[in-house]
ROTOR-36789 format. One line per 3 residues: number of its first residue (from 1); their letters; for each residue x, y, z of C-alpha. Coordinates in steps of 0.5 Angstrom, whole numbers. Layout:
NUM = A = X Y Z; ...
REM end
This chain:
1 = MPQ = 206 -30 483; 208 -26 489; 211 -20 487
4 = VDN = 218 -17 490; 217 -11 493; 223 -6 493
7 = GPA = 219 -1 497; 220 3 504; 224 -1 509
10 = NRS = 218 0 514; 213 -4 512; 210 -9 517
13 = SED = 210 -17 516; 202 -16 515; 203 -12 509
16 = VAS = 208 -17 506; 203 -23 507; 197 -19 504
19 = SGQ = 202 -17 498; 204 -24 497; 197 -27 497
22 = RSA = 194 -22 493; 199 -24 487; 197 -31 488
25 = DAA = 190 -30 488; 191 -26 481; 195 -31 478
28 = ATG = 190 -36 480; 184 -32 477; 188 -30 471
31 = ADA = 185 -29 464; 187 -37 462; 184 -39 469
34 = DAP = 178 -42 465; 182 -45 460; 182 -53 460
37 = DER = 188 -56 464; 193 -59 459; 199 -60 463
40 = MTF = 202 -67 463; 200 -72 468; 204 -78 471
43 = ADL = 200 -83 466; 204 -79 460; 211 -81 463
46 = GLS = 211 -88 462; 210 -91 469; 206 -98 470
49 = DLL = 199 -98 473; 202 -100 480; 206 -94 481
52 = LRA = 200 -90 478; 196 -93 483; 200 -91 489
55 = ISE = 201 -84 486; 194 -83 485; 192 -85 492
58 = KGY = 197 -80 495; 193 -75 491; 198 -73 486
61 = THP = 196 -72 478; 201 -67 475; 208 -68 476
64 = TPI = 213 -62 478; 217 -59 472; 223 -63 475
67 = QEQ = 219 -70 475; 216 -68 468; 223 -68 465
70 = AIP = 227 -73 469; 223 -79 469; 222 -80 462
73 = IVL = 230 -79 461; 231 -84 467; 227 -89 464
76 = QGR = 231 -89 457; 237 -91 461; 241 -84 460
79 = DVL = 245 -81 465; 242 -75 468; 245 -68 471
82 = GSA = 239 -65 475; 239 -58 478; 233 -56 482
85 = QTG = 231 -52 488; 229 -55 494; 222 -57 495
88 = TGK = 221 -58 487; 219 -66 488; 226 -68 486
91 = TAS = 226 -74 490; 220 -77 486; 224 -75 480
94 = FTL = 229 -81 481; 225 -86 486; 219 -87 481
97 = PMM = 223 -89 475; 228 -93 479; 222 -97 482
100 = EIL = 220 -98 475; 226 -100 472; 228 -105 478
103 = SGS = 221 -108 478; 223 -114 473; 228 -118 477
106 = RAR = 231 -120 484; 237 -118 488; 242 -123 490
109 = ARM = 245 -123 497; 250 -117 499; 249 -115 492
112 = PRS = 244 -109 492; 242 -107 485; 242 -100 486
115 = LIL = 245 -95 490; 243 -88 493; 248 -83 497
118 = EPT = 245 -78 501; 249 -73 505; 245 -74 512
121 = REL = 241 -79 516; 235 -75 515; 235 -74 508
124 = ALQ = 236 -82 507; 230 -83 512; 226 -78 507
127 = VAE = 228 -82 501; 226 -89 504; 219 -86 506
130 = NFV = 218 -85 498; 220 -92 497; 215 -94 502
133 = LYG = 209 -90 499; 210 -91 492; 213 -98 492
136 = KYL = 207 -101 496; 204 -105 490; 211 -107 488
139 = KLN = 215 -113 490; 221 -109 492; 225 -108 498
142 = HAL = 230 -103 500; 235 -102 506; 238 -96 510
145 = LIG = 245 -96 511; 246 -90 516; 249 -88 523
148 = GES = 246 -89 529; 243 -96 527; 246 -103 529
151 = LAD = 251 -105 524; 249 -112 525; 242 -111 523
154 = QKE = 244 -107 517; 248 -113 515; 243 -118 516
157 = VLM = 238 -114 511; 244 -114 506; 244 -122 506
160 = RGV = 237 -123 504; 238 -119 498; 237 -111 497
163 = DVL = 234 -108 491; 235 -101 493; 240 -99 498
166 = IAT = 240 -92 501; 246 -90 505; 251 -85 507
169 = PGR = 258 -85 505; 261 -86 511; 257 -92 513
172 = LID = 257 -95 506; 265 -95 506; 265 -98 513
175 = MFE = 260 -104 511; 264 -105 505; 271 -106 509
178 = RGG = 268 -111 514; 266 -115 508; 258 -114 509
181 = LLL = 257 -111 502; 259 -112 494; 258 -107 489
184 = SDT = 259 -111 483; 252 -112 481; 250 -104 482
187 = RIL = 247 -102 476; 244 -95 478; 247 -90 482
190 = VID = 244 -84 485; 248 -78 488; 243 -73 491
193 = EAD = 245 -66 494; 252 -66 491; 253 -59 493
196 = RML = 251 -61 501; 256 -67 500; 262 -62 498
199 = DMG = 260 -57 504; 261 -63 509; 267 -66 506
202 = FIP = 264 -72 503; 267 -72 496; 273 -76 497
205 = DVE = 269 -82 500; 264 -81 494; 270 -82 489
208 = RIV = 272 -88 493; 265 -91 492; 264 -89 485
211 = AML = 271 -93 484; 268 -99 487; 262 -99 482
214 = PAT = 262 -102 475; 264 -98 469; 257 -100 466
217 = RQT = 252 -96 470; 247 -91 470; 248 -85 474
220 = LFF = 243 -80 476; 247 -73 479; 243 -68 483
223 = SAT = 245 -62 486; 241 -55 488; 247 -51 486
226 = MAK = 252 -52 481; 258 -49 483; 265 -50 479
229 = EIR = 267 -56 483; 260 -60 483; 261 -59 475
232 = RLA = 268 -62 475; 265 -68 479; 259 -69 474
235 = DAF = 264 -69 468; 268 -74 472; 262 -79 474
238 = LQN = 257 -78 468; 257 -80 461; 254 -76 456
241 = PKE = 248 -74 461; 242 -70 460; 242 -64 463
244 = ITT = 236 -61 467; 235 -55 470; 228 -53 472
247 = SAP = 230 -46 475; 236 -41 475; 241 -44 480
250 = ATV = 239 -42 488; 233 -38 486; 227 -38 492
253 = ATT = 221 -41 490; 215 -36 488; 211 -39 493
256 = ITA = 215 -36 499; 214 -30 502; 221 -27 505
259 = GLV = 222 -21 510; 228 -18 513; 228 -14 520
262 = VVA = 235 -11 522; 235 -10 530; 241 -10 535
265 = EED = 244 -16 537; 241 -16 544; 234 -15 541
268 = KRR = 234 -21 537; 231 -26 542; 225 -21 543
271 = ALR = 224 -19 536; 224 -27 534; 218 -27 540
274 = ELI = 215 -21 537; 215 -24 530; 212 -31 532
277 = GSE = 207 -28 536; 205 -23 530; 204 -29 525
280 = EVQ = 199 -34 524; 205 -40 526; 202 -47 525
283 = NAL = 209 -50 525; 216 -47 524; 223 -48 524
286 = IFS = 228 -43 527; 235 -43 524; 241 -41 528
289 = NRK = 249 -42 526; 252 -45 532; 250 -51 536
292 = RDV = 251 -47 542; 246 -42 540; 241 -47 539
295 = DIL = 241 -49 546; 241 -42 548; 235 -40 544
298 = YKS = 231 -47 545; 232 -45 553; 230 -38 552
301 = LQR = 223 -40 548; 222 -45 553; 222 -40 559
304 = HGF = 217 -36 555; 212 -41 554; 213 -44 547
307 = SVG = 212 -51 545; 219 -52 542; 225 -57 541
310 = ALH = 232 -57 539; 236 -61 534; 243 -60 532
313 = GDL = 249 -65 530; 252 -66 537; 245 -69 539
316 = PQS = 245 -77 539; 242 -80 533; 236 -83 538
319 = ARF = 235 -76 541; 235 -73 534; 230 -78 531
322 = ATL = 225 -77 537; 225 -70 536; 223 -70 529
325 = EKF = 218 -75 530; 215 -70 535; 215 -64 531
328 = RAG = 212 -68 525; 206 -71 529; 205 -64 532
331 = DIR = 207 -65 539; 212 -59 538; 210 -53 535
334 = LLV = 217 -50 534; 224 -53 532; 230 -49 533
337 = CSD = 236 -53 529; 242 -52 526; 244 -53 518
340 = VAA = 244 -60 520; 237 -60 519; 236 -55 513
343 = RGI = 236 -61 508; 234 -67 512; 227 -64 514
346 = DIG = 221 -65 509; 215 -63 514; 208 -63 510
349 = GLS = 205 -56 510; 211 -52 514; 208 -45 515
352 = HVF = 214 -41 517; 222 -41 517; 225 -36 521
355 = NFD = 233 -35 520; 235 -33 527; 242 -32 524
358 = VPH = 244 -30 517; 247 -36 515; 255 -36 513
361 = HAE = 254 -38 506; 249 -35 502; 247 -42 499
364 = DYV = 244 -44 506; 239 -39 506; 236 -42 500
367 = HRI = 236 -49 503; 233 -46 509; 227 -43 507
370 = GRT = 226 -48 502; 223 -52 508; 217 -48 507
373 = GRA = 213 -47 501; 213 -54 498; 209 -57 493
376 = GRE = 205 -51 491; 203 -49 498; 204 -42 501
379 = GRA = 210 -41 506; 213 -35 509; 221 -34 511
382 = FTI = 223 -28 516; 231 -27 517; 233 -23 523
385 = ATP = 240 -19 522; 244 -14 526; 247 -8 523
388 = DEH = 254 -11 522; 251 -17 517; 250 -12 511
391 = DAV = 255 -16 507; 252 -23 509; 245 -21 507
394 = AAI = 248 -17 500; 251 -24 498; 244 -27 499
397 = EKL = 241 -22 495; 246 -23 489; 246 -30 489
400 = TGA = 238 -30 489; 238 -24 484; 232 -21 488
403 = PIP = 233 -16 495; 230 -19 501; 224 -14 503
406 = RIA = 225 -10 509; 220 -11 515; 218 -7 521
409 = IAG = 216 -10 528; 212 -7 533; 216 -4 538
412 = FEP = 223 -4 534; 226 2 531; 228 0 524
415 = LEW = 236 0 524; 241 2 518; 247 -2 516
418 = SED = 253 0 520; 259 3 516; 264 -2 517
421 = GGD = 260 -7 512; 259 -12 516; 266 -15 516
424 = RRR = 268 -16 523; 264 -22 524; 268 -26 519
427 = RGG = 275 -22 521; 275 -24 528; 269 -28 530
430 = RGK = 265 -25 536; 269 -19 536; 276 -23 538
433 = PKG = 282 -21 535; 286 -26 531; 291 -30 533
436 = KGG = 293 -33 540; 291 -28 545; 289 -23 540
439 = AGA = 292 -18 536; 293 -13 541; 295 -18 546
442 = APK = 302 -17 549; 308 -22 547; 310 -27 552
445 = SRA = 315 -24 557; 322 -26 557; 327 -26 562
448 = PAP = 331 -19 562; 337 -20 559; 344 -18 563
451 = SAA = 347 -12 563; 352 -11 557; 358 -8 557
454 = PDE = 358 0 555; 362 -2 549; 357 -7 546
457 = PAI = 350 -5 548; 347 -7 541; 349 -14 542
460 = AAA = 347 -15 549; 340 -13 547; 339 -18 542
463 = EPA = 341 -24 545; 336 -28 549; 338 -29 557
466 = PKP = 340 -36 558; 337 -40 563; 340 -39 570
469 = KAE = 341 -46 573; 345 -48 567; 348 -42 567
472 = GRA = 350 -43 574; 353 -50 573; 357 -48 567
475 = TGR = 360 -42 570; 361 -45 577; 366 -51 573
478 = SSG = 369 -46 568; 371 -41 574; 376 -47 576
481 = EGR = 377 -44 583; 375 -50 587; 370 -46 591
484 = AAG = 364 -49 594; 358 -50 589; 354 -44 591
487 = EGR = 359 -39 591; 362 -42 585; 355 -41 582
490 = AAG = 354 -34 584; 361 -32 582; 360 -35 575
493 = EGR = 353 -32 573; 356 -26 570; 362 -29 567
496 = GST = 358 -34 564; 353 -29 561; 359 -25 558
499 = QRR = 362 -32 555; 356 -33 551; 355 -26 549
502 = DRG = 362 -26 546; 362 -33 543; 365 -33 536
505 = RER = 368 -26 537; 375 -24 537; 377 -22 543
508 = PEA = 384 -20 546; 386 -26 550; 386 -25 558
511 = PRA = 391 -28 562; 389 -35 564; 389 -37 571
514 = QPT = 394 -42 574; 390 -49 573; 388 -52 580
517 = AEA = 388 -59 581; 381 -60 580; 382 -57 573
520 = SRR = 388 -61 571; 384 -67 573; 379 -65 568
523 = AQP = 384 -63 563; 386 -70 563; 380 -75 563
526 = DRE = 383 -81 560; 387 -82 566; 382 -83 571
529 = NGP = 375 -82 568; 376 -85 562; 375 -82 555
532 = AVI = 373 -75 554; 365 -75 553; 365 -72 545
535 = GFG = 361 -66 544; 361 -63 551; 367 -59 551
538 = DDI = 370 -57 558; 363 -57 561; 362 -64 562
541 = PAF = 355 -65 567; 357 -67 574; 354 -74 573
544 = MLI = 358 -76 568; 364 -75 572; 363 -80 577
547 = RRR = 368 -85 578; 367 -92 576; 367 -97 582
550 = SAG = 371 -102 578; 376 -102 573; 376 -109 571
553 = VAS = 371 -109 566; 376 -111 560; 378 -118 559
556 = IDA = 384 -121 563; 388 -123 557; 387 -116 554
559 = PGF = 394 -112 554; 394 -106 559; 389 -110 563
562 = VAG = 389 -107 570; 385 -110 575; 380 -106 580
565 = PDL = 379 -107 587; 376 -113 590; 369 -111 592
568 = SSD = 367 -118 594; 370 -117 601; 366 -111 602
571 = AED = 360 -114 600; 361 -120 605; 362 -115 610
574 = DED = 356 -111 609; 352 -117 609; 354 -119 616
577 = NR = 352 -112 618; 345 -112 616
REM end
């Protein structure tokens, strides 16, 4: 077992490797190395000969701890709540007994007999590969219901009858609403990577899907971590489950040798290139937190001559699938990716994982480095941090229960953590202040308030300045002097502002000017302009004061009817003049 090293921070990556290798060799050559192997085999788990034949052809003899505990319980028909770290063979722990149970009967059209829910397309493909490998001697068929594929083709496969349906929640609900799927005959439900579904916001969809299923079913619930919310969901979905935990929550596999280097932000890409050059990298995943940074890092490594590809959620499904196939085939040595690939890639013999960015969530660290060191193989994982990311690293070490050994890279001086504790990234994001325009940004400027009278400066300063156009129109009419519009607006601006400022306050009555003819006409609107407009007071908009061209609108028999001017002759004259 590799020992956790809490030694000096200036150890090299080679020292970490040799320490892990020596520990592994010591474990392999211990005192009980010559003792007979009494571990359980797959033949002891109650699987059929056809399944055992397929397992043997893959070179497997002994089940992993999660397989050893889960397979017999699933075969008994009980619900299972499983918690196991990434890379422990969890997928086979439910696919193998499912195939054993389903091998006795056949499915009907549009009615799958079992359902496996996965959070991502990549994970669904990985589970489908397990059914292909281990079920090749069984007369079982499976279907994938995932995005990026033809919905019509998937519906056609369902019409032929499906024993195992592997789906993502969104596409499953879409197919159900289109009438292409019935879940009334589903007897086995598997919810895989439940914590990842929680992170991606799929839990409401999962709850809706579970409500469509029969109440009498067998439910297998698996999660790499067991948070309180995950526990609540398990209590709602499972009935008297057998809880299986093969390791402490969020622990790192003992086959992984980890290391941490702290460099300046501007040196991260160069430090990554030095790490890749100093390690014997067969193939590696390089994780970045942002999709934009994935593209930047991909182009940087490509310019420096590395065989590299990029993978993140904004790429089309076809491009993601093609990139993964190239990486699996060895055509690409390095794959820069976001966390969309953290739980969807199962590459046999992946030698390295590099965290170019410290993950925002500590759980993601476990899932990232869990891509290497699988199936008992040795793996190496290195994280590049900056001095202000101490809190993020401390959260990871608290979750895993072990410190990440510090290493040194040739040509880089080891840096210490900054004094601010690393909260700057979380508070402002890339150094920007909070809020629109930043916390230090000046507030939006307003129009200067008009100067107040000497005896009321506080009120004048508190009132916002009115809009000049509306002010001019209103005061131009309220002046009541019958002047030209421009002169009235210029003369009335100051008075209009003062009227608004003093509204609601008692003021001594000023002597009123004698009303002009225009003001008298406006004061008696019923005489010529019709009834007054409710809600405008004296400041009636000009367009509402336009005289009607005809007053003969009412019925001729109505009392008080006044015939309007006859416009027919004017219309005839206009027609003749055209």
